[in-house]
C-alpha positions in Angstrom: 36.8 43.6 106.4 38.5 43.3 109.7 42.2 42.8 108.8 45.8 44.1 110.6 47.5 47.1 109.4 51.1 47.5 109.5 53.6 51.2 109.0 56.4 49.5 107.1 57.8 52.6 106.4 58.4 55.9 107.1 60.5 59.1 105.4 60.4 62.5 106.7 63.2 65.8 104.9 64.6 68.0 108.2 62.0 70.5 108.8 62.4 74.5 107.9 63.4 76.4 105.3 63.6 75.2 102.1 63.9 78.1 99.6 66.0 75.9 97.2 63.3 73.0 97.2 59.5 72.6 95.1 57.1 71.0 96.9 57.5 68.2 94.7 60.8 67.3 95.7 60.3 67.8 99.2 57.4 64.6 98.1 60.3 63.0 96.5 62.7 63.1 99.3 59.8 62.0 101.3 58.8 59.0 99.2 62.1 57.9 98.7 63.3 57.7 101.9 59.7 55.7 102.9 60.7 53.0 100.6 64.1 52.9 102.0 62.6 52.1 105.3 60.3 49.3 103.7 62.4 48.3 101.5 59.9 48.7 98.8 60.5 49.3 95.2 57.7 52.1 94.3 56.3 49.7 91.7 55.0 47.4 95.0 52.9 50.8 95.5 49.1 50.1 94.6 47.5 53.4 95.6 48.6 56.6 97.4 47.4 59.3 99.1 48.8 63.2 98.6 48.2 65.8 101.5 48.4 69.3 101.0 46.9 72.9 102.5 48.7 75.6 101.0 49.9 73.9 97.8 46.6 75.6 95.9 46.7 79.1 97.6 51.0 79.2 97.7 52.3 77.3 94.3 48.4 78.1 92.5 48.5 74.1 91.8 45.0 73.9 92.5 44.1 70.6 90.8 45.8 67.0 90.4 48.5 68.4 92.9 49.3 64.4 94.3 49.5 63.3 90.1 51.8 66.1 89.5 54.0 65.9 92.4 54.3 61.7 91.9 54.9 62.0 87.9 57.9 64.1 88.6 59.4 61.5 90.3 57.9 57.8 88.5 55.5 57.2 91.3 52.4 57.3 88.1 50.1 54.7 86.7 48.3 54.0 90.2 44.8 55.3 91.9 46.3 58.6 93.2 44.0 60.8 95.9 44.0 63.9 96.6 43.3 65.1 100.4 43.2 68.7 102.1 41.5 68.8 105.9 43.6 71.8 107.4 45.9 70.6 109.7 44.5 66.9 110.2 45.7 66.9 106.1 48.1 64.6 106.2 46.9 62.1 109.1 43.3 61.8 106.8 45.3 61.2 104.0 46.7 58.1 106.0 43.6 57.5 107.1 42.1 57.1 103.8 45.2 54.6 103.1 44.4 51.9 105.9 40.8 52.6 104.8 41.5 51.2 101.4 43.8 47.7 102.8 41.4 47.0 105.5 38.6 47.2 102.6 40.6 44.8 100.6 40.9 47.6 97.8 44.9 47.2 98.2 47.5 45.7 99.7 50.4 48.2 100.0 49.9 51.8 99.8 51.7 55.6 100.9 50.2 59.1 102.1 52.4 61.1 101.4 51.7 65.2 102.5 53.6 68.0 101.0 53.9 72.3 101.8 56.6 74.6 100.5 54.8 77.1 103.2 57.6 79.9 102.7 57.3 82.5 99.9 58.5 85.8 99.7 55.0 87.3 100.5 54.5 86.4 104.0 51.4 88.3 104.9 49.7 86.4 101.5 51.2 83.1 103.0 49.6 83.9 106.8 46.8 84.9 104.6 45.9 81.9 104.4 45.2 80.4 107.1 41.7 83.0 107.0 40.2 79.8 104.8 40.4 77.5 107.7 36.8 78.6 109.1 33.7 79.6 107.7 34.6 82.7 106.0 31.5 84.0 105.2 31.0 84.5 109.0 35.1 85.5 109.4 34.3 88.4 112.0 31.4 86.5 113.8 34.2 84.0 114.1 36.4 85.7 115.1 34.0 87.8 117.6 33.1 84.7 119.3 36.4 83.2 119.7 38.1 86.3 120.8 35.6 86.5 123.7 36.4 83.7 125.2 39.6 85.6 127.3 37.8 88.3 128.1 38.0 88.7 131.7 42.1 88.3 132.5 43.9 91.9 132.8 46.6 92.2 130.0 49.9 93.5 131.3 52.0 96.4 129.5 54.5 95.6 127.0 52.8 92.2 126.4 51.4 92.8 122.3 53.5 92.6 119.3 53.1 95.3 116.6 54.6 93.1 114.2 51.7 91.6 112.0 50.5 88.1 112.4 48.0 85.7 111.5 44.9 86.8 113.7 44.7 83.4 114.8 47.6 84.3 117.4 45.6 86.2 119.0 42.5 83.7 119.3 44.9 80.9 120.5 45.8 83.4 123.5 42.0 83.7 123.7 41.7 79.9 124.4 44.9 80.5 127.3 42.8 83.0 128.8 40.0 81.0 128.8 41.6 78.1 130.4 43.6 80.1 133.0 40.0 81.7 134.3 38.5 78.7 134.1 40.9 76.0 135.6 44.0 78.1 136.9 46.3 77.5 134.2 49.2 80.0 134.3 51.4 81.3 131.7 54.2 79.7 133.3 53.4 76.9 133.2 52.2 77.6 129.0 55.7 78.3 129.0 56.8 75.3 131.4 55.6 73.2 127.6 57.4 75.4 125.3 60.4 74.9 127.0 60.0 71.1 127.4 59.6 71.0 124.0 62.6 73.4 123.1 64.8 70.9 125.1 63.6 67.8 123.2 64.0 69.6 119.8 68.0 69.7 120.6 68.2 66.2 119.6 66.0 65.8 116.8 68.4 66.5 114.0 64.9 67.1 111.2 63.1 69.3 113.3 63.1 73.1 112.0 64.1 74.7 115.9 66.5 72.8 118.1 67.9 75.6 121.0 66.9 75.0 123.9 65.2 77.3 125.3 64.4 77.6 129.5 60.9 78.7 131.4 62.5 82.1 131.6 63.5 82.8 128.6 60.8 81.5 126.7 58.8 84.2 129.1 61.5 86.5 128.2 61.3 86.0 124.7 59.3 88.5 122.0 55.5 88.6 123.1 53.3 87.5 120.6 50.3 88.7 122.2 49.4 87.9 126.3 50.2 85.0 127.6 51.8 83.8 124.1 55.6 84.9 123.2 57.4 83.7 120.3 58.9 81.2 121.8 55.8 79.2 121.9 54.9 79.6 118.8 55.3 77.1 116.0 56.4 78.7 112.5 55.5 78.5 108.4 57.8 75.5 108.1 58.5 74.1 104.5 58.8 69.9 104.7 57.9 66.4 103.3 56.7 62.8 105.2 55.4 60.1 103.7 54.0 56.8 105.6 53.7 53.3 103.6 50.7 50.7 105.2 50.3 47.0 104.7 48.4 44.4 105.2 50.2 41.3 106.5 50.1 40.3 102.6 51.5 43.0 101.8 54.4 42.7 104.2 55.2 39.6 103.5 56.3 40.9 100.0 58.9 43.8 101.1 62.1 43.3 102.0 62.0 45.2 104.8 62.6 43.7 108.4 59.2 42.5 110.1 60.3 43.3 113.4 60.3 46.8 112.3 56.8 46.8 111.2 54.4 48.9 113.9 50.9 48.1 114.1 48.2 50.5 114.0 46.0 49.7 116.4 43.4 52.2 115.7 42.2 55.3 114.0 39.8 57.9 114.7 38.6 60.7 113.2 35.8 63.3 114.4 33.9 66.9 113.1 33.0 69.7 115.3 29.1 69.7 116.8 27.9 72.4 118.5 28.5 73.0 121.6 28.9 75.9 124.6 32.4 77.0 125.5 32.1 74.8 128.5 31.2 71.3 127.5 34.6 70.3 127.9 33.0 65.9 127.1 31.3 67.0 123.9 35.1 68.2 122.6 35.8 67.5 119.1 39.1 66.1 120.4 37.4 64.5 123.5 35.5 62.1 121.2 37.9 61.3 118.7 40.0 59.9 121.6 37.1 57.9 122.8 36.6 56.5 119.6 40.1 55.4 119.2 40.7 54.1 122.7 38.0 51.8 122.3 38.5 50.8 118.7 41.8 50.0 119.9 41.1 48.2 124.1 43.4 50.6 125.2 42.6 53.2 127.8 45.3 56.5 128.6 46.6 54.8 130.8 48.7 52.4 129.0 49.8 54.9 126.3 53.8 55.0 126.4 54.5 58.5 124.6 51.8 61.0 122.7 53.2 63.4 119.5 50.0 66.3 120.0 48.9 69.2 117.8 50.2 72.4 119.3 50.7 74.8 116.3 51.5 76.6 120.3 52.1 75.6 123.5 48.3 75.9 124.6 47.6 73.4 121.8 49.1 70.5 123.5 47.8 71.4 127.0 44.2 71.6 125.9 45.0 68.7 123.4 46.7 66.3 126.9 43.6 67.3 128.7 41.0 66.0 126.1 43.3 62.3 125.3 42.5 61.7 129.4 46.9 61.8 129.6 45.7 64.4 132.0 42.6 65.5 134.0 41.1 69.0 133.1 42.8 71.5 134.2 46.3 69.7 134.7 48.7 69.4 131.8 49.9 72.8 132.9 50.9 71.5 136.1 52.4 68.2 135.0 54.7 69.7 132.5 55.9 72.3 134.9 56.7 69.1 137.4 58.5 67.0 134.8 55.3 64.3 134.2 55.5 65.4 130.3 58.9 65.1 129.6 60.9 62.2 128.3 61.9 60.4 131.1 58.5 62.0 132.8 55.2 59.9 133.2 53.6 60.1 129.9 56.6 62.1 127.0 54.5 64.2 125.0 55.7 65.7 122.1 59.8 64.1 122.2 60.3 65.5 118.7 59.9 68.9 120.3 56.0 69.3 118.9 54.7 71.5 116.2 56.5 74.2 118.1 59.8 73.3 117.5 59.8 70.4 114.7 57.9 73.0 112.7 54.3 72.3 110.8 54.0 72.3 107.4 50.4 71.7 106.5 50.1 68.6 104.8 53.3 66.3 105.6 52.7 67.5 109.8 50.7 64.2 110.5 52.8 62.1 108.5 55.5 64.0 110.2 53.8 62.6 113.9 54.2 59.5 112.9 57.9 59.4 111.3 58.4 59.9 115.0 56.5 57.9 116.8 57.1 54.5 114.6 60.7 55.6 115.5 59.6 55.6 119.3 58.2 52.6 119.0 60.8 50.5 116.8 63.3 51.9 120.4 65.1 53.8 117.4 65.0 57.6 118.3 68.6 57.9 120.0 68.7 61.2 122.6 64.6 61.3 122.7 63.7 57.3 123.2 60.9 56.7 125.4 62.7 54.1 127.1 59.8 51.0 126.9 57.4 52.3 124.3 55.1 50.0 123.4 51.5 51.7 122.9 51.4 55.7 121.2 49.1 58.1 120.4 49.0 60.5 117.6 46.1 64.0 117.5 45.9 66.0 115.3 43.5 68.9 114.3 42.6 71.9 111.6 40.1 74.2 110.8 37.5 75.4 113.9 33.8 75.4 113.7 32.1 77.0 117.1 34.6 76.4 119.9 36.4 74.0 118.6 38.7 72.8 116.0 36.9 71.9 112.6 38.2 68.0 112.2 40.4 66.1 114.8 42.1 62.7 114.0 43.6 60.4 116.5 46.0 57.5 115.6 46.9 54.3 117.8 50.2 53.0 117.2 51.4 49.4 118.9 54.5 47.6 118.6 
């Protein structure tokens, strides 16, 4: 069944360190904000999709996390589906809600994501990322990905002696691979981070709101070359929720019809065997091409984008795979201002995961919150002028040389 689907309401807590709140409270805050935004009552929600990637590992809630969270604040008695899809969890929950609407299973549904990642045992929080690939092949996986960075000289003093997830070293290897293959420079990666830090200054919900220049990014504490701490996303707590509905469902809500945003396309792709240089076969490229075809739009139509940038390099890779720039040209585009608000194609006006934060299950829904705000013209100092088409990309996990899963969504005014 082909039905038009709308986002009627969005809600998002401030992302950051919420040491005084439980996971269910973060979910509750996001849901109540989304209900108010849509002009909806809790009783009007017909299905709920709950996304969390860390609750089992960090809080011990190994089963029914959605039912448990929702019961604490009265969203009960309806079908609840629990979703885990690594860092793409939130938008996977969103896409499942959209599918239910398109199938005629209901007319109003909600996708919710929540995480509390800041715990006393930081080492345990970082260790959970090791579950994002085939754990029986962890050493083989790491060796394959770290080899991407071979052949680039690592300057003295650019490696931290502090413990970090080894995925930081893998992100750095991707940077070095792009340096060898396309000529991407450390300064261009820093330009991405500086641009996002500047964007985040005006985002009241962002975890970090301090502006950085390119030189300040480059001289911030090293992680592993070419990455510095200002180029990397933090551990984050937070919640986000999105209410989606059919035209019939929209008519039942008290919110303004003029603020509803159309879901033009959803797409999801998973990793497939490929060599590191087979860029056309990359999972992000394949998901994007499916989304563009379903929306009847091309990358040239995109007004604004939110992409997955656990490090600044992630934005470069995503922008190129999404065809927002040619391969190898996202770094130079950032350096000359094309990816900034006011530029040719603003990316991550929220500050991105580097600055807004990355509470895994809430991350993708937080991106949708940003883009809905942009398309409504309600983003204030972060507003992209004339935004009509928004693209969201959210990836997670690792298989082979790429993310295990990538979701892409296109929204229109």
